[in-house]
All heavy atoms as TSV, in Angstrom:
chain	resi	resn	atom	element	x	y	z
A	1	MET	N	N	-125.578	-118.773	140.739
A	1	MET	CA	C	-126.987	-119.086	140.889
A	1	MET	C	C	-127.368	-118.857	142.358
A	1	MET	O	O	-126.767	-119.412	143.267
A	1	MET	CB	C	-127.229	-120.532	140.467
A	1	MET	CG	C	-128.665	-120.938	140.578
A	1	MET	SD	S	-128.886	-122.628	140.025
A	1	MET	CE	C	-129.621	-122.310	138.453
A	2	LYS	N	N	-128.350	-118.018	142.552
A	2	LYS	CA	C	-128.771	-117.657	143.907
A	2	LYS	C	C	-129.443	-118.814	144.635
A	2	LYS	O	O	-129.288	-118.959	145.836
A	2	LYS	CB	C	-129.729	-116.460	143.864
A	2	LYS	CG	C	-129.085	-115.184	143.416
A	2	LYS	CD	C	-128.352	-114.570	144.564
A	2	LYS	CE	C	-127.809	-113.228	144.128
A	2	LYS	NZ	N	-126.942	-112.661	145.110
A	3	ALA	N	N	-130.176	-119.645	143.930
A	3	ALA	CA	C	-130.900	-120.741	144.581
A	3	ALA	C	C	-129.940	-121.680	145.297
A	3	ALA	O	O	-130.217	-122.136	146.405
A	3	ALA	CB	C	-131.732	-121.509	143.554
A	4	HIS	N	N	-128.788	-121.946	144.686
A	4	HIS	CA	C	-127.803	-122.838	145.297
A	4	HIS	C	C	-127.293	-122.255	146.616
A	4	HIS	O	O	-127.148	-122.972	147.606
A	4	HIS	CB	C	-126.642	-123.065	144.337
A	4	HIS	CG	C	-125.567	-123.935	144.891
A	4	HIS	ND1	N	-125.754	-125.277	145.117
A	4	HIS	CD2	C	-124.303	-123.657	145.298
A	4	HIS	CE1	C	-124.646	-125.784	145.621
A	4	HIS	NE2	N	-123.753	-124.823	145.749
A	5	GLU	N	N	-127.042	-120.949	146.624
A	5	GLU	CA	C	-126.570	-120.308	147.851
A	5	GLU	C	C	-127.616	-120.396	148.955
A	5	GLU	O	O	-127.285	-120.680	150.112
A	5	GLU	CB	C	-126.230	-118.849	147.580
A	5	GLU	CG	C	-125.046	-118.658	146.663
A	5	GLU	CD	C	-124.809	-117.202	146.327
A	5	GLU	OE1	O	-125.251	-116.330	147.086
A	5	GLU	OE2	O	-124.180	-116.952	145.290
A	6	TYR	N	N	-128.860	-120.151	148.611
A	6	TYR	CA	C	-129.927	-120.184	149.612
A	6	TYR	C	C	-130.130	-121.586	150.182
A	6	TYR	O	O	-130.301	-121.754	151.389
A	6	TYR	CB	C	-131.238	-119.662	149.028
A	6	TYR	CG	C	-131.184	-118.192	148.662
A	6	TYR	CD1	C	-131.776	-117.729	147.492
A	6	TYR	CD2	C	-130.540	-117.273	149.475
A	6	TYR	CE1	C	-131.735	-116.384	147.161
A	6	TYR	CE2	C	-130.490	-115.932	149.149
A	6	TYR	CZ	C	-131.089	-115.492	147.989
A	6	TYR	OH	O	-131.045	-114.167	147.660
A	7	TRP	N	N	-130.114	-122.586	149.310
A	7	TRP	CA	C	-130.280	-123.959	149.798
A	7	TRP	C	C	-129.100	-124.363	150.670
A	7	TRP	O	O	-129.246	-125.072	151.664
A	7	TRP	CB	C	-130.433	-124.940	148.641
A	7	TRP	CG	C	-131.789	-124.920	148.017
A	7	TRP	CD1	C	-132.092	-124.541	146.743
A	7	TRP	CD2	C	-133.032	-125.289	148.623
A	7	TRP	NE1	N	-133.449	-124.650	146.536
A	7	TRP	CE2	C	-134.042	-125.112	147.666
A	7	TRP	CE3	C	-133.384	-125.753	149.883
A	7	TRP	CZ2	C	-135.379	-125.384	147.927
A	7	TRP	CZ3	C	-134.723	-126.024	150.149
A	7	TRP	CH2	C	-135.694	-125.840	149.178
A	8	SER	N	N	-127.889	-123.925	150.305
A	8	SER	CA	C	-126.707	-124.249	151.099
A	8	SER	C	C	-126.771	-123.605	152.478
A	8	SER	O	O	-126.448	-124.244	153.487
A	8	SER	CB	C	-125.439	-123.795	150.374
A	8	SER	OG	O	-125.313	-124.433	149.144
A	9	VAL	N	N	-127.167	-122.351	152.537
A	9	VAL	CA	C	-127.298	-121.663	153.830
A	9	VAL	C	C	-128.397	-122.321	154.663
A	9	VAL	O	O	-128.246	-122.523	155.871
A	9	VAL	CB	C	-127.570	-120.161	153.624
A	9	VAL	CG1	C	-127.944	-119.479	154.922
A	9	VAL	CG2	C	-126.364	-119.479	153.012
A	10	GLY	N	N	-129.498	-122.684	154.022
A	10	GLY	CA	C	-130.581	-123.377	154.721
A	10	GLY	C	C	-130.121	-124.704	155.295
A	10	GLY	O	O	-130.469	-125.064	156.424
A	11	ALA	N	N	-129.304	-125.438	154.531
A	11	ALA	CA	C	-128.780	-126.716	155.018
A	11	ALA	C	C	-127.867	-126.496	156.219
A	11	ALA	O	O	-127.921	-127.251	157.195
A	11	ALA	CB	C	-128.027	-127.437	153.900
A	12	LEU	N	N	-127.047	-125.461	156.166
A	12	LEU	CA	C	-126.150	-125.173	157.280
A	12	LEU	C	C	-126.935	-124.829	158.546
A	12	LEU	O	O	-126.647	-125.351	159.627
A	12	LEU	CB	C	-125.218	-124.023	156.917
A	12	LEU	CG	C	-124.261	-123.568	158.022
A	12	LEU	CD1	C	-123.282	-124.690	158.340
A	12	LEU	CD2	C	-123.542	-122.315	157.601
A	13	ILE	N	N	-127.949	-123.991	158.402
A	13	ILE	CA	C	-128.755	-123.589	159.564
A	13	ILE	C	C	-129.491	-124.789	160.158
A	13	ILE	O	O	-129.512	-124.974	161.382
A	13	ILE	CB	C	-129.732	-122.468	159.167
A	13	ILE	CG1	C	-128.952	-121.189	158.871
A	13	ILE	CG2	C	-130.765	-122.217	160.261
A	13	ILE	CD1	C	-129.768	-120.099	158.227
A	14	THR	N	N	-130.077	-125.612	159.304
A	14	THR	CA	C	-130.807	-126.769	159.827
A	14	THR	C	C	-129.862	-127.810	160.426
A	14	THR	O	O	-130.229	-128.497	161.377
A	14	THR	CB	C	-131.693	-127.419	158.744
A	14	THR	OG1	O	-130.893	-127.729	157.605
A	14	THR	CG2	C	-132.827	-126.494	158.342
A	15	MET	N	N	-128.638	-127.920	159.901
A	15	MET	CA	C	-127.671	-128.834	160.513
A	15	MET	C	C	-127.298	-128.349	161.914
A	15	MET	O	O	-127.172	-129.156	162.840
A	15	MET	CB	C	-126.417	-128.955	159.652
A	15	MET	CG	C	-126.567	-129.919	158.508
A	15	MET	SD	S	-125.014	-130.222	157.676
A	15	MET	CE	C	-125.044	-128.930	156.451
A	16	LEU	N	N	-127.098	-127.042	162.054
A	16	LEU	CA	C	-126.809	-126.498	163.383
A	16	LEU	C	C	-127.971	-126.761	164.343
A	16	LEU	O	O	-127.762	-127.112	165.508
A	16	LEU	CB	C	-126.514	-125.005	163.290
A	16	LEU	CG	C	-125.215	-124.631	162.581
A	16	LEU	CD1	C	-125.118	-123.117	162.423
A	16	LEU	CD2	C	-124.016	-125.182	163.313
A	17	GLY	N	N	-129.205	-126.591	163.848
A	17	GLY	CA	C	-130.377	-126.894	164.662
A	17	GLY	C	C	-130.443	-128.366	165.040
A	17	GLY	O	O	-130.826	-128.714	166.159
A	18	THR	N	N	-130.044	-129.227	164.113
A	18	THR	CA	C	-130.033	-130.661	164.385
A	18	THR	C	C	-129.028	-131.007	165.479
A	18	THR	O	O	-129.334	-131.762	166.402
A	18	THR	CB	C	-129.696	-131.452	163.103
A	18	THR	OG1	O	-130.639	-131.109	162.082
A	18	THR	CG2	C	-129.752	-132.943	163.339
A	19	PHE	N	N	-127.838	-130.435	165.373
A	19	PHE	CA	C	-126.827	-130.684	166.402
A	19	PHE	C	C	-127.282	-130.160	167.763
A	19	PHE	O	O	-127.109	-130.816	168.785
A	19	PHE	CB	C	-125.486	-130.057	166.026
A	19	PHE	CG	C	-124.769	-130.802	164.943
A	19	PHE	CD1	C	-124.372	-130.154	163.789
A	19	PHE	CD2	C	-124.474	-132.153	165.067
A	19	PHE	CE1	C	-123.707	-130.828	162.785
A	19	PHE	CE2	C	-123.807	-132.836	164.066
A	19	PHE	CZ	C	-123.426	-132.169	162.924
A	20	TYR	N	N	-127.864	-128.970	167.771
A	20	TYR	CA	C	-128.296	-128.368	169.032
A	20	TYR	C	C	-129.406	-129.190	169.696
A	20	TYR	O	O	-129.341	-129.480	170.889
A	20	TYR	CB	C	-128.772	-126.935	168.804
A	20	TYR	CG	C	-129.269	-126.272	170.054
A	20	TYR	CD1	C	-128.372	-125.833	171.019
A	20	TYR	CD2	C	-130.631	-126.100	170.281
A	20	TYR	CE1	C	-128.820	-125.237	172.183
A	20	TYR	CE2	C	-131.086	-125.498	171.446
A	20	TYR	CZ	C	-130.177	-125.067	172.397
A	20	TYR	OH	O	-130.626	-124.484	173.550
A	21	THR	N	N	-130.421	-129.570	168.915
A	21	THR	CA	C	-131.517	-130.344	169.500
A	21	THR	C	C	-131.056	-131.742	169.894
A	21	THR	O	O	-131.567	-132.314	170.851
A	21	THR	CB	C	-132.713	-130.439	168.535
A	21	THR	OG1	O	-132.266	-130.963	167.282
A	21	THR	CG2	C	-133.361	-129.085	168.331
A	22	GLY	N	N	-130.092	-132.297	169.175
A	22	GLY	CA	C	-129.532	-133.595	169.563
A	22	GLY	C	C	-128.756	-133.488	170.863
A	22	GLY	O	O	-128.825	-134.370	171.722
A	23	TYR	N	N	-128.016	-132.394	171.018
A	23	TYR	CA	C	-127.245	-132.173	172.241
A	23	TYR	C	C	-128.163	-131.967	173.443
A	23	TYR	O	O	-127.911	-132.485	174.518
A	23	TYR	CB	C	-126.343	-130.954	172.044
A	23	TYR	CG	C	-125.563	-130.561	173.273
A	23	TYR	CD1	C	-124.472	-131.321	173.691
A	23	TYR	CD2	C	-125.914	-129.442	174.012
A	23	TYR	CE1	C	-123.750	-130.973	174.819
A	23	TYR	CE2	C	-125.205	-129.085	175.142
A	23	TYR	CZ	C	-124.124	-129.847	175.543
A	23	TYR	OH	O	-123.415	-129.497	176.654
A	24	LYS	N	N	-129.245	-131.227	173.247
A	24	LYS	CA	C	-130.182	-130.955	174.339
A	24	LYS	C	C	-131.129	-132.124	174.607
A	24	LYS	O	O	-131.817	-132.149	175.620
A	24	LYS	CB	C	-131.016	-129.699	174.034
A	24	LYS	CG	C	-130.234	-128.419	174.103
A	24	LYS	CD	C	-129.838	-128.143	175.533
A	24	LYS	CE	C	-129.186	-126.795	175.650
A	24	LYS	NZ	N	-128.833	-126.456	177.018
A	25	GLY	N	N	-131.209	-133.067	173.697
A	25	GLY	CA	C	-132.061	-134.239	173.885
A	25	GLY	C	C	-133.525	-133.988	173.568
A	25	GLY	O	O	-134.399	-134.668	174.087
A	26	ILE	N	N	-133.797	-133.040	172.684
A	26	ILE	CA	C	-135.179	-132.734	172.280
A	26	ILE	C	C	-135.475	-133.566	171.036
A	26	ILE	O	O	-135.225	-133.150	169.905
A	26	ILE	CB	C	-135.342	-131.223	171.994
A	26	ILE	CG1	C	-134.809	-130.396	173.155
A	26	ILE	CG2	C	-136.794	-130.889	171.720
A	26	ILE	CD1	C	-134.680	-128.921	172.846
A	27	LYS	N	N	-135.992	-134.757	171.251
A	27	LYS	CA	C	-136.127	-135.710	170.147
A	27	LYS	C	C	-137.160	-135.315	169.105
A	27	LYS	O	O	-136.960	-135.543	167.917
A	27	LYS	CB	C	-136.436	-137.096	170.689
A	27	LYS	CG	C	-135.278	-137.678	171.448
A	27	LYS	CD	C	-135.490	-139.115	171.785
A	27	LYS	CE	C	-134.265	-139.599	172.533
A	27	LYS	NZ	N	-134.148	-141.022	172.519
A	28	SER	N	N	-138.279	-134.722	169.512
A	28	SER	CA	C	-139.317	-134.382	168.529
A	28	SER	C	C	-138.818	-133.283	167.582
A	28	SER	O	O	-139.018	-133.364	166.364
A	28	SER	CB	C	-140.599	-133.945	169.227
A	28	SER	OG	O	-140.374	-132.793	170.019
A	29	SER	N	N	-138.160	-132.272	168.103
A	29	SER	CA	C	-137.613	-131.208	167.247
A	29	SER	C	C	-136.433	-131.709	166.431
A	29	SER	O	O	-136.218	-131.270	165.295
A	29	SER	CB	C	-137.164	-130.018	168.094
A	29	SER	OG	O	-138.255	-129.438	168.756
A	30	HIS	N	N	-135.675	-132.622	166.999
A	30	HIS	CA	C	-134.506	-133.163	166.316
A	30	HIS	C	C	-134.898	-133.854	165.006
A	30	HIS	O	O	-134.215	-133.703	163.989
A	30	HIS	CB	C	-133.791	-134.151	167.243
A	30	HIS	CG	C	-132.530	-134.713	166.678
A	30	HIS	ND1	N	-131.373	-133.982	166.569
A	30	HIS	CD2	C	-132.245	-135.953	166.193
A	30	HIS	CE1	C	-130.434	-134.745	166.034
A	30	HIS	NE2	N	-130.936	-135.942	165.801
A	31	LYS	N	N	-136.006	-134.576	165.023
A	31	LYS	CA	C	-136.486	-135.252	163.818
A	31	LYS	C	C	-136.801	-134.252	162.715
A	31	LYS	O	O	-136.423	-134.442	161.562
A	31	LYS	CB	C	-137.741	-136.067	164.123
A	31	LYS	CG	C	-137.516	-137.266	164.987
A	31	LYS	CD	C	-138.849	-137.950	165.264
A	31	LYS	CE	C	-138.750	-138.948	166.384
A	31	LYS	NZ	N	-140.053	-139.519	166.719
A	32	TYR	N	N	-137.503	-133.171	163.071
A	32	TYR	CA	C	-137.884	-132.175	162.069
A	32	TYR	C	C	-136.663	-131.457	161.503
A	32	TYR	O	O	-136.572	-131.210	160.302
A	32	TYR	CB	C	-138.871	-131.169	162.654
A	32	TYR	CG	C	-140.209	-131.790	162.973
A	32	TYR	CD1	C	-140.686	-131.841	164.276
A	32	TYR	CD2	C	-140.988	-132.335	161.966
A	32	TYR	CE1	C	-141.908	-132.416	164.567
A	32	TYR	CE2	C	-142.212	-132.917	162.241
A	32	TYR	CZ	C	-142.670	-132.952	163.543
A	32	TYR	OH	O	-143.875	-133.528	163.820
A	33	PHE	N	N	-135.711	-131.125	162.355
A	33	PHE	CA	C	-134.491	-130.492	161.867
A	33	PHE	C	C	-133.700	-131.435	160.969
A	33	PHE	O	O	-133.135	-131.013	159.956
A	33	PHE	CB	C	-133.620	-130.017	163.034
A	33	PHE	CG	C	-133.947	-128.639	163.518
A	33	PHE	CD1	C	-134.545	-128.454	164.746
A	33	PHE	CD2	C	-133.641	-127.523	162.752
A	33	PHE	CE1	C	-134.846	-127.180	165.208
A	33	PHE	CE2	C	-133.933	-126.254	163.204
A	33	PHE	CZ	C	-134.537	-126.083	164.439
A	34	ALA	N	N	-133.652	-132.715	161.313
A	34	ALA	CA	C	-132.903	-133.678	160.513
A	34	ALA	C	C	-133.526	-133.845	159.123
A	34	ALA	O	O	-132.809	-133.858	158.114
A	34	ALA	CB	C	-132.839	-135.018	161.228
A	35	VAL	N	N	-134.830	-133.950	159.065
A	35	VAL	CA	C	-135.508	-134.093	157.770
A	35	VAL	C	C	-135.349	-132.816	156.947
A	35	VAL	O	O	-135.075	-132.869	155.748
A	35	VAL	CB	C	-137.000	-134.451	157.970
A	35	VAL	CG1	C	-137.761	-134.368	156.665
A	35	VAL	CG2	C	-137.127	-135.837	158.561
A	36	SER	N	N	-135.472	-131.663	157.595
A	36	SER	CA	C	-135.296	-130.391	156.885
A	36	SER	C	C	-133.876	-130.257	156.355
A	36	SER	O	O	-133.660	-129.773	155.239
A	36	SER	CB	C	-135.601	-129.220	157.818
A	36	SER	OG	O	-136.924	-129.284	158.272
A	37	SER	N	N	-132.914	-130.684	157.146
A	37	SER	CA	C	-131.522	-130.635	156.720
A	37	SER	C	C	-131.295	-131.526	155.511
A	37	SER	O	O	-130.612	-131.142	154.554
A	37	SER	CB	C	-130.622	-131.073	157.871
A	37	SER	OG	O	-129.285	-131.045	157.489
A	38	LEU	N	N	-131.866	-132.702	155.529
A	38	LEU	CA	C	-131.739	-133.622	154.405
A	38	LEU	C	C	-132.329	-133.031	153.131
A	38	LEU	O	O	-131.719	-133.087	152.061
A	38	LEU	CB	C	-132.413	-134.949	154.743
A	38	LEU	CG	C	-132.344	-136.042	153.680
A	38	LEU	CD1	C	-130.898	-136.465	153.480
A	38	LEU	CD2	C	-133.187	-137.222	154.094
A	39	ILE	N	N	-133.500	-132.430	153.242
A	39	ILE	CA	C	-134.147	-131.819	152.079
A	39	ILE	C	C	-133.295	-130.669	151.535
A	39	ILE	O	O	-133.080	-130.562	150.316
A	39	ILE	CB	C	-135.565	-131.339	152.445
A	39	ILE	CG1	C	-136.468	-132.545	152.686
A	39	ILE	CG2	C	-136.146	-130.452	151.342
A	39	ILE	CD1	C	-137.804	-132.204	153.302
A	40	CYS	N	N	-132.795	-129.822	152.423
A	40	CYS	CA	C	-131.964	-128.698	151.979
A	40	CYS	C	C	-130.681	-129.179	151.303
A	40	CYS	O	O	-130.245	-128.613	150.300
A	40	CYS	CB	C	-131.624	-127.786	153.152
A	40	CYS	SG	S	-132.970	-126.738	153.698
A	41	MET	N	N	-130.064	-130.230	151.843
A	41	MET	CA	C	-128.842	-130.754	151.236
A	41	MET	C	C	-129.109	-131.336	149.851
A	41	MET	O	O	-128.333	-131.123	148.921
A	41	MET	CB	C	-128.197	-131.795	152.145
A	41	MET	CG	C	-127.490	-131.186	153.312
A	41	MET	SD	S	-126.546	-132.371	154.248
A	41	MET	CE	C	-127.808	-132.996	155.343
A	42	VAL	N	N	-130.192	-132.060	149.716
A	42	VAL	CA	C	-130.537	-132.632	148.402
A	42	VAL	C	C	-130.789	-131.522	147.384
A	42	VAL	O	O	-130.310	-131.578	146.249
A	42	VAL	CB	C	-131.756	-133.579	148.524
A	42	VAL	CG1	C	-132.322	-133.925	147.163
A	42	VAL	CG2	C	-131.378	-134.830	149.286
A	43	MET	N	N	-131.516	-130.492	147.799
A	43	MET	CA	C	-131.796	-129.382	146.882
A	43	MET	C	C	-130.527	-128.590	146.551
A	43	MET	O	O	-130.368	-128.107	145.418
A	43	MET	CB	C	-132.863	-128.461	147.465
A	43	MET	CG	C	-134.235	-129.100	147.521
A	43	MET	SD	S	-134.821	-129.695	145.924
A	43	MET	CE	C	-134.979	-128.169	145.018
A	44	ALA	N	N	-129.612	-128.452	147.510
A	44	ALA	CA	C	-128.344	-127.766	147.239
A	44	ALA	C	C	-127.514	-128.546	146.228
A	44	ALA	O	O	-126.918	-127.967	145.317
A	44	ALA	CB	C	-127.562	-127.571	148.532
A	45	ILE	N	N	-127.488	-129.870	146.373
A	45	ILE	CA	C	-126.753	-130.705	145.419
A	45	ILE	C	C	-127.394	-130.615	144.037
A	45	ILE	O	O	-126.712	-130.464	143.023
A	45	ILE	CB	C	-126.695	-132.166	145.904
A	45	ILE	CG1	C	-125.812	-132.248	147.145
A	45	ILE	CG2	C	-126.200	-133.100	144.816
A	45	ILE	CD1	C	-125.895	-133.574	147.864
A	46	TYR	N	N	-128.722	-130.671	143.989
A	46	TYR	CA	C	-129.427	-130.596	142.708
A	46	TYR	C	C	-129.191	-129.251	142.021
A	46	TYR	O	O	-128.888	-129.198	140.827
A	46	TYR	CB	C	-130.921	-130.838	142.920
A	46	TYR	CG	C	-131.732	-130.616	141.668
A	46	TYR	CD1	C	-131.684	-131.525	140.620
A	46	TYR	CD2	C	-132.547	-129.495	141.534
A	46	TYR	CE1	C	-132.418	-131.327	139.471
A	46	TYR	CE2	C	-133.277	-129.287	140.388
A	46	TYR	CZ	C	-133.217	-130.201	139.356
A	46	TYR	OH	O	-133.935	-129.988	138.225
A	47	SER	N	N	-129.304	-128.149	142.764
A	47	SER	CA	C	-129.125	-126.830	142.152
A	47	SER	C	C	-127.669	-126.616	141.737
A	47	SER	O	O	-127.396	-125.974	140.722
A	47	SER	CB	C	-129.595	-125.720	143.090
A	47	SER	OG	O	-128.843	-125.712	144.279
A	48	GLY	N	N	-126.718	-127.160	142.491
A	48	GLY	CA	C	-125.313	-127.072	142.102
A	48	GLY	C	C	-125.028	-127.866	140.848
A	48	GLY	O	O	-124.303	-127.415	139.955
A	49	HIS	N	N	-125.603	-129.045	140.755
A	49	HIS	CA	C	-125.431	-129.870	139.556
A	49	HIS	C	C	-126.040	-129.176	138.341
A	49	HIS	O	O	-125.440	-129.155	137.263
A	49	HIS	CB	C	-126.080	-131.236	139.759
A	49	HIS	CG	C	-126.171	-132.044	138.516
A	49	HIS	ND1	N	-125.070	-132.607	137.924
A	49	HIS	CD2	C	-127.225	-132.362	137.724
A	49	HIS	CE1	C	-125.455	-133.250	136.829
A	49	HIS	NE2	N	-126.751	-133.112	136.687
A	50	LYS	N	N	-127.211	-128.601	138.538
A	50	LYS	CA	C	-127.890	-127.902	137.448
A	50	LYS	C	C	-127.062	-126.697	136.986
A	50	LYS	O	O	-126.967	-126.418	135.800
A	50	LYS	CB	C	-129.261	-127.448	137.956
A	50	LYS	CG	C	-130.232	-127.056	136.903
A	50	LYS	CD	C	-131.593	-126.923	137.537
A	50	LYS	CE	C	-132.325	-125.761	136.961
A	50	LYS	NZ	N	-133.615	-125.538	137.561
A	51	MET	N	N	-126.442	-126.024	137.950
A	51	MET	CA	C	-125.621	-124.860	137.640
A	51	MET	C	C	-124.389	-125.275	136.833
A	51	MET	O	O	-124.044	-124.630	135.842
A	51	MET	CB	C	-125.205	-124.194	138.953
A	51	MET	CG	C	-124.378	-122.960	138.816
A	51	MET	SD	S	-124.103	-122.148	140.389
A	51	MET	CE	C	-123.330	-123.425	141.361
A	52	LEU	N	N	-123.734	-126.364	137.217
A	52	LEU	CA	C	-122.529	-126.798	136.522
A	52	LEU	C	C	-122.823	-127.427	135.176
A	52	LEU	O	O	-122.112	-127.197	134.206
A	52	LEU	CB	C	-121.754	-127.790	137.387
A	52	LEU	CG	C	-121.141	-127.207	138.655
A	52	LEU	CD1	C	-120.511	-128.320	139.471
A	52	LEU	CD2	C	-120.128	-126.147	138.327
A	53	SER	N	N	-123.868	-128.230	135.086
A	53	SER	CA	C	-124.176	-128.895	133.822
A	53	SER	C	C	-124.694	-127.898	132.790
A	53	SER	O	O	-124.504	-128.103	131.599
A	53	SER	CB	C	-125.194	-130.016	134.028
A	53	SER	OG	O	-126.430	-129.489	134.454
A	54	GLY	N	N	-125.303	-126.828	133.222
A	54	GLY	CA	C	-125.782	-125.795	132.299
A	54	GLY	C	C	-124.643	-125.092	131.597
A	54	GLY	O	O	-124.732	-124.737	130.422
A	55	LYS	N	N	-123.522	-124.890	132.286
A	55	LYS	CA	C	-122.367	-124.233	131.682
A	55	LYS	C	C	-121.734	-125.108	130.610
A	55	LYS	O	O	-121.291	-124.618	129.582
A	55	LYS	CB	C	-121.333	-123.884	132.753
A	55	LYS	CG	C	-121.759	-122.763	133.646
A	55	LYS	CD	C	-120.687	-122.434	134.662
A	55	LYS	CE	C	-121.153	-121.314	135.568
A	55	LYS	NZ	N	-120.127	-120.973	136.573
A	56	LYS	N	N	-121.696	-126.422	130.829
A	56	LYS	CA	C	-121.125	-127.327	129.842
A	56	LYS	C	C	-121.962	-127.335	128.565
A	56	LYS	O	O	-121.437	-127.342	127.470
A	56	LYS	CB	C	-121.030	-128.745	130.409
A	56	LYS	CG	C	-119.985	-128.898	131.470
A	56	LYS	CD	C	-119.960	-130.314	132.000
A	56	LYS	CE	C	-118.983	-130.451	133.134
A	56	LYS	NZ	N	-119.010	-131.797	133.714
A	57	LYS	N	N	-123.284	-127.312	128.751
A	57	LYS	CA	C	-124.177	-127.321	127.597
A	57	LYS	C	C	-123.986	-126.043	126.776
A	57	LYS	O	O	-123.943	-126.078	125.557
A	57	LYS	CB	C	-125.624	-127.441	128.047
A	57	LYS	CG	C	-126.614	-127.560	126.898
A	57	LYS	CD	C	-128.041	-127.610	127.397
A	57	LYS	CE	C	-128.399	-128.999	127.852
A	57	LYS	NZ	N	-129.824	-129.134	128.196
A	58	LEU	N	N	-123.824	-124.906	127.438
A	58	LEU	CA	C	-123.632	-123.634	126.752
A	58	LEU	C	C	-122.322	-123.635	125.982
A	58	LEU	O	O	-122.263	-123.172	124.841
A	58	LEU	CB	C	-123.650	-122.483	127.761
A	58	LEU	CG	C	-123.479	-121.076	127.200
A	58	LEU	CD1	C	-124.627	-120.752	126.250
A	58	LEU	CD2	C	-123.410	-120.068	128.321
A	59	LYS	N	N	-121.252	-124.194	126.561
A	59	LYS	CA	C	-119.967	-124.266	125.877
A	59	LYS	C	C	-120.065	-125.129	124.627
A	59	LYS	O	O	-119.514	-124.793	123.588
A	59	LYS	CB	C	-118.899	-124.827	126.807
A	59	LYS	CG	C	-118.426	-123.857	127.853
A	59	LYS	CD	C	-117.353	-124.483	128.722
A	59	LYS	CE	C	-116.943	-123.564	129.833
A	59	LYS	NZ	N	-115.926	-124.175	130.709
A	60	LYS	N	N	-120.771	-126.262	124.716
A	60	LYS	CA	C	-120.920	-127.142	123.562
A	60	LYS	C	C	-121.665	-126.442	122.437
A	60	LYS	O	O	-121.318	-126.575	121.270
A	60	LYS	CB	C	-121.652	-128.421	123.954
A	60	LYS	CG	C	-120.825	-129.377	124.751
A	60	LYS	CD	C	-121.596	-130.627	125.091
A	60	LYS	CE	C	-120.784	-131.565	125.943
A	60	LYS	NZ	N	-121.539	-132.774	126.324
A	61	GLU	N	N	-122.694	-125.673	122.788
A	61	GLU	CA	C	-123.458	-124.951	121.770
A	61	GLU	C	C	-122.597	-123.896	121.091
A	61	GLU	O	O	-122.677	-123.701	119.883
A	61	GLU	CB	C	-124.698	-124.309	122.400
A	61	GLU	CG	C	-125.754	-125.307	122.800
A	61	GLU	CD	C	-126.930	-124.664	123.525
A	61	GLU	OE1	O	-126.923	-123.434	123.707
A	61	GLU	OE2	O	-127.835	-125.418	123.923
A	62	LEU	N	N	-121.739	-123.207	121.846
A	62	LEU	CA	C	-120.852	-122.207	121.270
A	62	LEU	C	C	-119.830	-122.840	120.339
A	62	LEU	O	O	-119.545	-122.312	119.255
A	62	LEU	CB	C	-120.146	-121.416	122.368
A	62	LEU	CG	C	-121.015	-120.461	123.190
A	62	LEU	CD1	C	-120.207	-119.866	124.317
A	62	LEU	CD2	C	-121.563	-119.362	122.297
A	63	VAL	N	N	-119.276	-123.978	120.725
A	63	VAL	CA	C	-118.309	-124.674	119.883
A	63	VAL	C	C	-118.972	-125.156	118.604
A	63	VAL	O	O	-118.423	-125.022	117.510
A	63	VAL	CB	C	-117.672	-125.862	120.663
A	63	VAL	CG1	C	-116.872	-126.757	119.741
A	63	VAL	CG2	C	-116.803	-125.334	121.794
A	64	ASN	N	N	-120.173	-125.675	118.689
A	64	ASN	CA	C	-120.901	-126.153	117.518
A	64	ASN	C	C	-121.217	-124.993	116.571
A	64	ASN	O	O	-121.151	-125.126	115.358
A	64	ASN	CB	C	-122.184	-126.869	117.896
A	64	ASN	CG	C	-121.902	-128.227	118.505
A	64	ASN	OD1	O	-120.843	-128.799	118.290
A	64	ASN	ND2	N	-122.857	-128.732	119.278
A	65	ALA	N	N	-121.577	-123.855	117.120
A	65	ALA	CA	C	-121.883	-122.682	116.300
A	65	ALA	C	C	-120.635	-122.189	115.572
A	65	ALA	O	O	-120.696	-121.776	114.412
A	65	ALA	CB	C	-122.479	-121.573	117.154
A	66	GLU	N	N	-119.485	-122.231	116.251
A	66	GLU	CA	C	-118.235	-121.797	115.617
A	66	GLU	C	C	-117.808	-122.764	114.519
A	66	GLU	O	O	-117.284	-122.351	113.493
A	66	GLU	CB	C	-117.130	-121.683	116.668
A	66	GLU	CG	C	-117.300	-120.514	117.614
A	66	GLU	CD	C	-116.247	-120.496	118.699
A	66	GLU	OE1	O	-115.383	-121.414	118.739
A	66	GLU	OE2	O	-116.291	-119.557	119.523
A	67	ASN	N	N	-118.026	-124.038	114.710
A	67	ASN	CA	C	-117.650	-125.034	113.714
A	67	ASN	C	C	-118.513	-124.949	112.463
A	67	ASN	O	O	-118.053	-125.265	111.373
A	67	ASN	CB	C	-117.717	-126.438	114.292
A	67	ASN	CG	C	-116.618	-126.700	115.316
A	67	ASN	OD1	O	-115.604	-126.021	115.308
A	67	ASN	ND2	N	-116.837	-127.650	116.179
A	68	GLU	N	N	-119.750	-124.534	112.600
A	68	GLU	CA	C	-120.650	-124.432	111.450
A	68	GLU	C	C	-120.310	-123.252	110.565
A	68	GLU	O	O	-120.568	-123.288	109.372
A	68	GLU	CB	C	-122.107	-124.329	111.938
A	68	GLU	CG	C	-122.616	-125.611	112.537
A	68	GLU	CD	C	-124.038	-125.466	113.092
A	68	GLU	OE1	O	-124.589	-124.352	112.993
A	68	GLU	OE2	O	-124.558	-126.443	113.608
A	69	GLU	N	N	-119.692	-122.239	111.137
A	69	GLU	CA	C	-119.384	-121.036	110.340
A	69	GLU	C	C	-118.174	-121.187	109.503
A	69	GLU	O	O	-117.408	-121.851	109.250
A	69	GLU	CB	C	-119.182	-119.842	111.270
A	69	GLU	CG	C	-120.467	-119.434	111.927
A	69	GLU	CD	C	-120.245	-118.287	112.912
A	69	GLU	OE1	O	-119.104	-117.852	113.104
A	69	GLU	OE2	O	-121.227	-117.837	113.475
């Protein structure tokens, strides 16, 4: 799933920005990077969960179809 990869890369980039602005002491930018990082991480977890749970549902449907025949 491409969305999971994009959210993961976005989380990595914003985490690096958070560390950099924290190191430099730029507090206003640090807040925005931290919130953006949090949002990207939540979306990466959600898209990963959706990707994994979708495969289980497909397997169950295939097993049910085979049992009916």
